[in-house]
C-alpha positions in Angstrom: 17.6 50.4 -31.0 16.0 50.2 -27.5 13.0 48.5 -29.0 15.0 46.0 -30.8 16.9 45.1 -27.6 13.6 44.6 -25.8 12.4 42.2 -28.5 15.6 40.2 -28.3 15.4 40.0 -24.5 11.8 38.9 -24.7 12.6 36.2 -27.1 15.4 34.9 -24.8 12.9 34.6 -21.9 10.4 32.7 -24.1 13.1 30.3 -25.2 14.2 29.8 -21.6 10.7 29.1 -20.5 10.1 26.6 -23.3 13.3 24.8 -22.4 12.3 24.6 -18.8 8.9 23.1 -19.7 10.6 20.6 -21.9 12.7 19.4 -19.0 9.7 18.9 -16.7 8.0 16.9 -19.5 10.8 14.2 -19.4 9.1 12.5 -16.5 5.3 12.6 -16.8 3.5 12.8 -13.5 1.4 9.7 -14.1 4.5 7.5 -14.8 7.2 8.7 -12.5 10.1 6.4 -11.8 11.7 3.9 -14.2 9.9 3.4 -17.5 8.0 0.1 -17.9 8.9 -2.4 -20.5 8.1 -1.2 -24.0 8.0 2.4 -23.0 10.1 4.9 -25.0 13.3 6.0 -23.4 13.1 9.5 -22.2 14.9 11.9 -24.5 14.8 9.5 -27.5 13.7 10.9 -30.8 10.1 10.4 -31.8 9.3 8.2 -34.8 7.9 10.0 -37.8 6.4 8.6 -41.0 7.8 11.3 -43.3 11.3 11.2 -44.6 13.7 13.9 -43.7 16.7 14.7 -41.5 16.5 13.0 -38.1 15.5 15.3 -35.2 18.1 16.4 -32.9 18.5 14.2 -29.8 18.9 15.5 -26.3 20.4 13.6 -23.4 17.8 13.0 -20.7 18.2 15.1 -17.6 18.1 13.5 -14.2 15.4 14.8 -11.8 17.9 15.9 -9.3 19.6 18.2 -11.8 16.6 20.1 -13.1 14.4 20.3 -10.1 17.2 22.1 -8.2 17.5 24.8 -10.9 14.0 25.9 -11.9 13.4 29.1 -13.8 12.1 31.6 -11.2 8.4 32.1 -11.6 7.9 29.2 -14.0 7.5 25.5 -13.9 4.6 23.2 -12.8 2.4 24.5 -10.0 3.5 23.3 -6.6 0.8 21.4 -4.6 0.9 20.7 -0.9 1.1 16.9 -0.5 -2.0 15.2 0.9 -1.4 13.8 4.3 -2.9 10.8 6.0 -5.3 12.1 8.7 -4.6 11.5 12.3 -7.7 9.6 13.6 -9.0 9.4 17.1 -10.4 5.9 16.6 -9.6 3.0 14.2 -11.7 2.2 11.2 -14.0 -0.7 12.1 -15.8 -1.4 8.8 -15.5 -0.2 5.2 -18.4 1.5 3.6 -19.2 1.8 -0.1 -18.3 -1.8 -0.9 -21.8 -3.0 -1.7 -22.3 -6.6 -0.8 -18.7 -7.2 0.0 -16.6 -7.9 3.0 -12.9 -8.0 4.0 -11.0 -11.0 5.4 -7.9 -10.2 7.5 -5.2 -12.4 9.0 -2.9 -11.3 11.8 0.5 -12.2 13.3 2.1 -14.0 10.4 3.5 -15.1 8.1 4.0 -18.6 9.5 5.2 -21.4 7.3 2.9 -23.9 9.1 -0.4 -22.1 8.4 0.0 -19.2 6.0 0.6 -21.4 2.9 -2.7 -23.2 3.6 -4.6 -19.9 3.8 -3.0 -18.6 0.7 -3.8 -21.8 -1.2 -7.5 -21.5 -0.3 -7.7 -17.9 -1.2 -6.0 -18.6 -4.5 -8.4 -21.5 -5.2 -11.4 -19.1 -5.0 -9.6 -16.2 -6.6 -10.1 -13.8 -3.8 -7.9 -11.3 -2.0 -7.4 -10.7 1.7 -5.4 -8.5 4.0 -2.4 -9.8 6.0 -1.2 -7.7 9.0 2.3 -9.1 9.4 4.7 -8.8 12.3 8.2 -7.7 11.3 10.0 -10.5 13.1 7.9 -13.1 11.4 8.1 -11.4 8.0 11.9 -11.1 8.3 12.2 -14.9 8.8 9.7 -15.7 6.0 10.3 -13.2 3.2 9.3 -15.8 0.6 5.8 -15.9 2.0 5.6 -12.1 2.1 6.5 -12.0 -1.6 3.9 -14.7 -2.3 1.2 -12.5 -0.6 2.2 -9.6 -2.8 2.4 -11.7 -5.9 -1.1 -13.0 -5.3 -2.5 -9.4 -4.9 -3.1 -9.5 -1.2 -2.8 -6.3 0.9 0.1 -6.4 3.4 -0.5 -4.3 6.5 1.8 -3.4 9.5 1.2 -5.2 12.8 4.4 -4.0 14.5 7.7 -5.9 14.8 7.2 -8.0 17.9 3.5 -7.7 18.7 3.9 -5.7 22.0 1.2 -3.8 23.9 1.9 -0.4 22.4 0.1 1.5 25.0 2.7 0.4 27.6 5.7 1.6 25.5 7.4 5.0 25.1 6.7 7.0 22.0 10.2 6.2 20.6 9.7 2.5 21.2 6.3 2.6 19.5 7.8 4.3 16.5 10.6 1.8 16.3 8.1 -1.1 16.3 6.0 0.4 13.6 8.7 2.0 11.4 11.0 -1.0 11.3 8.2 -3.2 10.1 7.2 -0.7 7.3 10.8 -0.6 6.2 11.1 -4.4 6.0 7.9 -4.7 4.0 9.0 -2.0 1.5 12.4 -3.6 1.1 10.9 -7.0 0.5 7.9 -6.3 -1.8 8.8 -2.9 -3.1 5.9 -1.0 -1.5 5.4 0.3 2.0 2.2 -0.7 3.8 -0.8 1.7 3.7 -2.7 0.1 6.6 -1.8 -0.5 10.3 -3.3 -2.6 13.1 -2.3 -2.3 16.7 -1.7 -5.6 18.5 -4.6 -6.5 20.9 -6.6 -3.6 19.4 -4.8 -1.3 21.9 -4.7 2.2 20.4 -3.6 5.5 21.8 -2.7 8.9 20.5 0.9 8.0 19.7 -0.1 5.0 17.6 -2.5 7.1 15.5 0.0 9.9 15.1 3.0 7.7 14.2 0.9 5.5 11.8 -0.4 8.6 10.0 3.2 10.1 9.8 4.2 6.9 8.0 1.3 7.1 5.6 -0.9 4.4 7.1 -4.6 4.2 8.0 -5.6 2.4 11.2 -7.9 -0.6 10.6 -9.5 -2.6 13.3 -12.3 -5.2 12.7 -16.1 -5.7 12.9 -16.2 -9.5 13.5 -13.7 -11.2 15.8 -13.6 -14.9 15.2 -11.6 -15.3 18.4 -9.7 -18.1 16.7 -6.7 -17.5 19.0 -8.7 -19.3 21.7 -9.0 -22.4 19.4 -12.8 -22.7 19.9 -13.2 -25.3 17.2 -13.4 -25.1 13.5 -17.2 -25.1 13.5 -17.4 -22.2 16.0 -15.1 -20.1 13.8 -17.2 -20.8 10.8 -20.4 -19.9 12.6 -19.0 -16.6 13.8 -18.0 -15.6 10.3 -21.3 -16.6 8.7 -23.4 -15.0 11.4 -21.4 -11.8 11.3 -21.4 -11.5 7.5 -22.7 -8.1 6.2 -21.7 -5.4 3.7 -18.5 -3.7 4.7 -17.7 -6.1 7.5 -14.0 -6.7 8.4 -13.3 -10.2 9.8 -10.4 -10.8 12.1 -8.6 -14.1 12.0 -4.9 -15.2 12.6 -2.4 -17.2 10.6 0.3 -17.3 13.3 0.8 -16.8 17.0 -0.1 -20.3 18.0 -1.9 -23.4 16.7 -3.9 -22.0 13.8 -4.9 -25.2 12.1 -8.5 -24.5 13.0 -8.3 -21.1 11.3 -7.0 -22.8 8.1 -9.7 -25.4 8.2 -12.5 -22.9 8.9 -11.5 -20.7 5.9 -11.9 -23.7 3.6 -15.5 -24.1 4.9 -16.8 -20.5 5.2 -15.2 -18.9 2.2 -17.2 -20.9 -0.4 -20.4 -20.5 1.7 -19.9 -16.7 1.7 -19.4 -16.7 -2.1 -22.6 -18.8 -2.6 -24.5 -16.3 -0.5 -23.5 -13.6 -2.9 -20.8 -11.9 -0.9 -17.8 -10.6 -2.6 -14.5 -10.8 -0.8 -12.4 -7.8 -1.4 -9.6 -5.6 -0.1 -9.5 -1.8 0.4 -7.4 0.2 -2.0 -6.0 3.6 -1.0 -3.9 5.5 -3.5 -0.6 6.8 -2.1 0.0 10.4 -2.8 
């Protein structure tokens, strides 16, 4: 009698474990979130080729309901989330890209100049990085969405472009965090890259950026286009500084950027003819 009771209890545990595993399988790790178009609805019966009684259906269980009630000792293994490292210096160039380089544009989006830059990039089918200011992005959300639709990487350049090293830690966080929130609400994804205005970094900027899941990116080649040195000078600085992994700094707002727009039209096809690939870094969010 005792042995029979042990068998029944053991079977109950097995069934409970099987049920728990089935609940976790409702939302595969590789496809969390809402199912894409054409994907089977979670909990729907699988199609079979053989005739017979239809399988029993089960209502899908929301994540909040089953993750709060796991079976003790069972369920998927828990992993500590990977965190963005807190760096002591910004990234200046990107290795492992081969004969490729990165073009970046700061301070926008600006309806006077950003559309011209987007048009040139689209014409040559290349992607760039745009480090946007929250105030400008809030006033030009259509351009922010256009950047995302074209496959460009949108980075965080603070809300109002202040000298972060002169602000309190709470003020620095507000400048950076508010911009990340706006970007995420507008294009559906938070930024993974951050650039401090004027290239002025300190411990707080690195820590807060890392806490928000962003890597700090500076530049290798400064076109100094903000000084309006002339279109030809900007072109020469980019061509002379071209090399594998180089990050080029330009601007699409913050002043008269017509020279920057014209320069891109000239140096981009030249770089491509010289065999350079224009790319953007990809960093998978964990």
